[in-house]
Each structure stands twice: as C-alpha cells, then as structure tokens.
C-alpha positions in Angstrom: 21.9 13.8 5.1 25.0 15.0 3.2 24.9 15.7 -0.5 26.1 12.8 -2.6 28.3 13.2 -5.7 27.1 10.9 -8.5 29.5 8.2 -9.7 30.9 8.4 -13.2 30.4 4.7 -13.7 26.8 3.2 -14.2 25.6 1.3 -11.2 22.9 -1.3 -11.2 20.2 -1.6 -8.6 17.8 -4.4 -8.2 14.5 -3.3 -6.8 11.5 -5.4 -5.7 8.0 -4.2 -5.1 5.4 -7.0 -5.0 2.2 -5.0 -4.6 0.4 -1.8 -5.9 1.4 0.4 -2.9 5.0 -0.7 -3.4 4.8 0.1 -7.1 3.7 3.7 -6.1 6.5 4.1 -3.5 9.1 2.5 -5.7 8.3 4.7 -8.7 8.6 7.9 -6.6 11.9 6.6 -5.1 13.4 5.8 -8.5 12.5 9.2 -9.8 14.2 10.8 -6.8 17.3 8.7 -7.1 17.6 9.4 -10.8 17.5 13.1 -10.1 20.6 12.6 -7.9 22.3 10.3 -10.4 20.8 9.9 -13.9 23.2 7.1 -14.7 21.6 4.6 -12.3 20.0 1.5 -13.8 17.0 -0.1 -12.0 15.7 -3.5 -12.7 13.5 -6.1 -10.9 9.9 -6.5 -9.9 7.4 -3.7 -10.2 4.2 -2.5 -11.9 3.2 0.2 -14.4 4.3 3.1 -12.3 7.8 1.8 -11.8 8.1 1.1 -15.5 7.1 4.6 -16.3 9.8 5.8 -13.8 12.4 3.8 -15.7 12.6 0.4 -14.0 13.2 -2.6 -16.2 10.5 -4.9 -14.8 11.4 -8.6 -15.3 8.2 -9.6 -13.4 5.0 -7.6 -13.1 3.9 -7.0 -9.5 0.3 -7.6 -10.6 1.2 -11.3 -10.7 2.7 -11.2 -7.3 0.0 -9.3 -5.3 -1.7 -11.9 -3.1 -2.2 -12.1 0.6 -2.7 -15.0 3.0 -1.1 -18.4 3.3 -3.8 -20.2 1.2 -3.7 -17.5 -1.5 0.1 -17.6 -1.7 0.1 -21.4 -2.2 -2.3 -20.9 -5.2 0.2 -18.6 -6.8 3.3 -20.6 -5.8 4.5 -21.3 -9.4 4.5 -17.6 -10.4 6.1 -16.4 -7.1 8.7 -19.2 -7.1 9.6 -18.5 -10.7 10.1 -14.8 -10.0 12.3 -15.7 -7.0 14.5 -18.0 -8.9 14.9 -15.4 -11.7 16.1 -12.7 -9.3 18.2 -15.1 -7.3 20.1 -16.1 -10.4 20.6 -12.4 -11.4 22.1 -11.6 -8.0 25.1 -13.6 -9.3 25.0 -13.3 -13.1 24.1 -9.6 -13.3 25.3 -8.7 -9.8 23.7 -5.5 -8.7 25.5 -2.8 -6.6 22.5 -2.8 -4.3 19.2 -4.6 -3.6 16.3 -2.4 -2.6 13.4 -4.3 -1.0 10.0 -2.6 -0.5 7.7 -4.3 2.0 6.5 -7.7 0.7 8.3 -9.7 3.5 7.5 -13.3 2.7 9.3 -12.9 -0.7 11.8 -10.2 0.1 13.4 -11.7 3.2 14.2 -14.8 1.2 15.7 -12.7 -1.5 17.7 -10.8 1.2 19.2 -14.1 2.3 20.2 -14.9 -1.3 21.7 -11.4 -1.6 23.7 -11.8 1.5 25.2 -15.0 0.1 26.0 -13.2 -3.1 27.7 -10.4 -1.3 25.1 -7.8 -2.4 24.1 -5.0 0.1 20.5 -4.8 1.1 18.5 -1.6 1.8 14.9 -2.4 3.0 12.4 0.4 2.5 8.9 0.2 4.0 9.3 -2.2 7.0 7.3 -5.4 7.2 4.8 -5.0 10.0 6.8 -7.4 12.2 6.0 -5.1 15.2 2.4 -6.2 14.7 3.0 -9.9 14.4 6.0 -12.3 14.3 8.2 -9.9 16.1 11.0 -12.5 16.3 11.7 -11.9 12.6 13.6 -8.8 13.6 16.5 -11.0 14.4 16.4 -12.4 10.9 16.3 -8.9 9.5 19.3 -7.9 11.6 21.3 -10.7 9.9 20.2 -10.0 6.4 19.6 -6.3 6.0 22.3 -3.6 5.9 19.9 -0.7 6.5 16.2 -0.2 7.2 14.5 2.9 5.9 11.2 3.1 8.0 8.2 5.3 7.4 6.4 5.2 10.8 8.1 7.0 13.7 7.6 4.1 16.2 9.4 1.7 13.9 12.9 3.2 14.4 13.1 2.5 18.1 11.9 -1.0 17.5 14.8 -1.7 15.1 17.3 0.2 17.2 16.6 -2.1 20.2 17.4 -5.1 17.9 20.7 -3.5 16.7 19.5 -3.0 13.1 20.9 0.1 11.4 17.8 2.2 10.8 16.6 5.6 9.5 13.2 7.2 9.9 12.7 8.8 6.5 9.1 10.1 6.9 6.1 8.7 5.2 5.9 8.9 1.4 2.2 9.5 1.4 2.7 12.9 2.9 4.1 13.9 -0.5 2.1 11.6 -2.7 -1.4 12.5 -1.4 -2.3 15.6 -3.5 -5.8 17.0 -3.7 -6.3 19.5 -6.5 -10.0 20.3 -6.1 -12.5 20.9 -3.4 -15.3 18.4 -2.9 -17.9 19.7 -5.4 -15.4 20.6 -8.1 -13.8 17.2 -7.6 -17.1 15.4 -7.9 -18.0 17.2 -11.1 -14.6 16.4 -12.6 -15.5 12.7 -12.5 -19.0 13.3 -13.9 -20.7 12.9 -10.5 -23.5 15.2 -9.2 -22.1 17.3 -6.3 -25.7 17.7 -5.0 -26.1 14.0 -4.3 -24.3 11.7 -1.9 -21.2 10.0 -3.1 -19.7 6.8 -1.7 -16.3 5.4 -2.7 -15.9 1.6 -3.2 -12.2 0.7 -2.7 -12.0 -3.1 -3.2 -8.1 -3.4 -3.1 -5.4 -4.0 -5.5 -5.0 -7.8 -5.3 -7.0 -10.1 -7.5 -7.7 -12.5 -4.6 -9.1 -9.5 -2.6 -11.4 -8.7 -5.5 -12.7 -12.3 -5.6 -13.3 -12.4 -1.8 -14.5 -8.8 -1.0 -15.8 -7.1 -4.1 -19.1 -9.2 -4.1 -19.6 -8.2 -0.4 -18.9 -4.5 -1.2 -21.3 -4.6 -4.2 -24.1 -6.2 -2.1 -23.5 -3.5 0.6 -23.8 -0.8 -2.1 -27.0 -2.4 -3.3 -28.4 -2.1 0.2 -27.3 1.5 0.3 -29.0 2.2 -3.0 -32.3 1.0 -1.6 -31.9 3.2 1.4 -30.6 6.3 -0.5 -32.1 6.1 -4.0 -30.1 9.1 -5.2 -26.7 7.8 -4.0 -23.7 7.6 -6.4 -20.8 5.2 -6.3 -17.2 5.6 -7.5 -14.4 3.0 -7.7 -10.7 3.6 -8.3 -9.0 0.8 -10.3 -5.5 -0.1 -9.1 -2.7 -0.4 -11.5 -2.5 -4.1 -10.8 -6.0 -4.7 -12.0 -7.8 -4.8 -15.3 -11.2 -3.6 -16.2 -12.4 -7.2 -16.6 -11.5 -7.9 -13.0 -14.2 -5.5 -11.9 -16.8 -4.6 -14.6 -18.5 -8.1 -14.9 -19.2 -8.1 -11.1 -20.8 -4.6 -11.3 -22.8 -5.5 -14.5 -24.2 -8.7 -12.9 -25.5 -6.7 -10.0 -26.9 -4.0 -12.2 -25.0 -1.4 -10.1 -24.0 1.9 -11.8 -20.5 2.8 -10.7 -18.0 5.5 -11.9 -14.7 3.8 -12.4 -11.4 5.7 -12.8 -7.7 5.1 -12.8 -6.8 8.7 -12.4 -6.6 11.3 -9.6 -7.5 8.9 -6.7 -7.0 11.6 -4.1 -9.4 14.0 -5.9 -11.9 11.0 -6.0 -11.5 10.5 -2.3 -12.1 14.2 -1.7 -15.3 13.9 -3.8 -16.7 11.1 -1.6 -18.8 11.6 1.5 -17.8 8.2 2.8 -15.7 5.2 1.6 -15.9 1.4 2.0 -12.2 0.3 1.9 -10.3 -2.9 2.3 -7.5 -2.8 4.8 -4.2 -1.6 3.4 -2.1 1.5 2.5 -5.1 3.1 0.9 -6.7 3.6 4.3 -3.9 6.0 5.1 -4.4 7.9 1.8 -8.1 8.2 2.6 -7.3 9.4 6.2 -4.8 12.0 4.9 -7.6 13.4 2.6 -9.9 13.4 5.5 -12.9 11.3 4.3 -14.7 9.1 6.8 -14.6 5.4 6.0 -15.3 1.8 7.1 -12.4 -0.7 6.8 -13.2 -4.3 5.9 -10.9 -7.3 6.2 -11.5 -10.9 5.4 -9.1 -13.8 4.9 -9.6 -17.5 4.2 -10.7 -19.2 7.5 -7.4 -21.1 7.8 -5.2 -18.0 7.3 -7.4 -15.9 9.7 -7.2 -18.5 12.4 -3.4 -18.6 12.1 -3.1 -14.8 12.0 -5.2 -13.9 14.9 -2.9 -15.9 17.3 0.1 -14.0 16.0 -1.1 -10.4 15.7 0.1 -8.1 18.5 -1.8 -4.9 17.7 -5.4 -3.9 18.5 -6.2 -2.6 15.0 -5.7 -3.9 11.4 -6.3 -0.6 9.6 -3.1 1.4 9.0 -4.8 4.7 9.7 -6.0 3.4 13.1 -2.6 2.0 13.9 -0.9 5.3 13.2 -3.6 7.1 15.2 -3.1 4.8 18.2 -6.9 4.3 18.5 -9.9 3.1 16.5 -10.7 6.3 14.6 -12.7 4.5 11.9 -14.6 1.3 12.4 -13.1 -2.0 11.3 -15.3 -4.9 10.2 -13.3 -8.2 10.3 -14.2 -11.7 9.0 -17.9 -12.4 9.7 -18.5 -8.8 10.5 -17.4 -7.8 7.1 -20.9 -8.5 5.7 -23.1 -6.3 3.5 -25.6 -5.3 6.2 -23.0 -4.1 8.7 -21.0 -2.3 6.0 -24.2 -0.5 4.8 -25.2 0.4 8.4 -21.8 2.0 9.1 -21.8 4.0 5.8 -25.4 5.0 6.5 -24.4 6.3 9.9 -21.6 8.4 8.4 -24.0 9.8 5.7 -26.9 10.7 8.1 -25.2 11.6 11.4 -23.2 14.8 10.9 -21.8 14.8 14.4 -20.5 11.2 14.0 -18.9 12.0 10.6 -17.5 15.3 11.9 -15.8 13.5 14.9 -14.2 11.0 12.5 -12.9 13.8 10.3 -11.5 15.6 13.3 -9.5 12.6 14.4 -8.3 11.8 10.8 -6.8 15.3 10.6 -4.5 14.5 13.5 -2.9 11.5 11.7 -0.8 13.7 9.3 1.0 15.2 12.3 2.1 11.8 13.5 3.8 10.9 10.2 6.6 13.5 10.3 7.6 15.8 7.4 7.7 15.0 3.7 10.6 14.1 1.5 10.7 10.4 2.2 11.7 9.4 -1.3 14.4 12.0 -1.5 15.7 10.8 1.9 15.9 7.2 0.7 17.5 8.2 -2.6 20.3 9.8 -0.6 20.6 6.6 1.5 20.9 4.6 -1.7 23.9 6.5 -3.0 25.5 6.6 0.5 25.1 2.9 0.9 26.7 2.2 -2.5 29.5 4.7 -1.8 30.2 2.8 1.5 31.1 -0.4 -0.3 
C-alpha cells in the first residue's frame, strides 16, 4: 500500500468494538493509525485497551459483550441505548469514517445508519457469515465501502459478491508474544514448574461466565482428584471484574492463580487448557498449547444456530486449520466429566499431546504475514482521502 501523507486538519473517526477481542484489535489499530497521523480523533465503543490507546469510549464494550439470541434480549436496553447514541452522533458529530470491528448484529445496523448519514464504512474483522447466514453478504455489499479481512479464504468470498476487500493478515500474528519458556513462565506467575499446570479460560462475556464457569470449575475439581498436585491458572479478560470470577472459585474451594497480565506467557506455562470457543483459541494455538474447546448456548439459541451453521467446526483454530486439531465439546458434551477426560488424555498421553502440538504449529503459516494493524491503518487514511 502507498504511503499516506497526514492531513493538516483533524479528522474524526467513530470506531465500534463490542467485545474483548475487538477491544484488543481496536487498540492496536488505533495506535498504528496515530503513528501515521497523530491528529486523528477516535471515539465510540470500546474497552480498557482502546481507552489506553486514546479512544473516547462513550459506551464500554464490557456492557455489550453477550452472545446468543436469548442473551441479547436480556441486554436489549443497554445495547439499544448504545445504538441510539451512536446513530445520533453520525449526524450531530458526523465522523469522517466509521470503523466497525466484528460484532455484526449491532454493527450492520449501524452501517445502515452511516450509509443514510453519508458516512463511509470500513469493516475490520469480518463477521463469520461464511459460516452461517451467508446471504448477509448482499447486505454488506450495500452498506460497507471496504472490508479488511484477516483470514485468507475470506477475501475470495467477498470478491465473488462484489465487495471491495483487502486481506490484511491476522493481527494475532503480531499480538501473540511469548517472552519466556515454559518453566520460567510458570515461575513468573508463582506456579511450580515441576507440577502439571492447566489453564482455565472461561471467556470474556458475563453470560459465558454464568453458563460455563461452573462447568469448568467442576471439571477442574475432577482433575484435582485425579492429579492431586495439579495447578490451575485463569486469565481475567478486560471486560470482567474480579467479582465475576472469585466467588465461584471460593464456593468450590478451588485454588486458582488469576492474572490480567501476559496472557501468552500464561498459555506457554500451561500443559493443557480448557477454553471456551472464541478468538482466544487462536491465541492458544499460536502459542502451541494443547486444549479442549467447549461451547454451550441456551437451548433455543442452539437449536436455531445448528440449522444455519455451514462449517464443520466451531473453534476458530480448527476452522483455520481446516480440520479438527483439538477436540470440541458442544452443548451436552460440554460437561465436567468429558472435559476432565480430554484434559487427562493430554496430560498423560505424550504422543497424543505431541500430535496436537504438531498440527497447531502449522496454523501460523495459514494466517499470512504480520502487520495487520499497520495495513488497516493505511486503509483508513486512504479511504478518508478518497472522499
């Protein structure tokens, strides 16, 4: 992409990231854009990381991070209020560009409002419409000026629909940084490198915590009985508070090391991980730690979703790999006994764990080179210059 000469006049950019992963990607993108043009002003929806990067967050993404039809309905007032706030600002504080990061249910509605207000739309991190509801690509073609996609197979999908698209690489290539080897990483978190370590990754949404953390804790309790010297570690997402997690652990009498820092070093310290489905499975895969992925929705949401999904896997690392590299336990299979059995197999069968690690290592090659945030930052400036 060509070098962009910064504008002398300040330009305003509305940016929307409704979940923890979007907060991470959005923060890195904003930093990259401000390096090219320090006069840019960013405002919209984001979390702690985007605030640290310089975004004026009018709504916190922690209040928006829910998944599933039933769950969205429970949070309708918050989500609706956020939408109305941004919709109004598209006219009263008209931005030079709207950047949408994933979060399709909300963001596609906002794209429609932006189109009516005459605001250009750059969509970064494609909704997984190639997995389900593929017909929405026609809607995106009407509402979005440019798609910046992070998975190589997404670009041809949009090209066939006539949507301007750029494959920018996957931001996790740059964001996943391990600074220590396994034993040193373990010790840095106060864990004993000589004992088994299992990561518990319950997700970043509060409704995920309510639904899946008790299952994960019960699985951990079963593992503790089988491996008395086992240690557990849990990374706390920026969208969560200590009180979302700690009471559950205390009630179960389970000792768990909790951290908000250096998640990739924590993954490196682990011998195995129990993870909910989401972007974090790709982070774990890039570090190379074997895992089991669990996924559970409300019965109504699941029944609706299973008739719409067009892919064989739900774990992003498996989707990128094109095969089931790590086991997925979905709905009724996402129970403590099956989770504990899979983790037990990883911990005791060196051949099985080694085979998983070997296949995880190949995932990085499928994601292209680094520099995704810098690539999108150049797209931002080019799109605004094009007006």
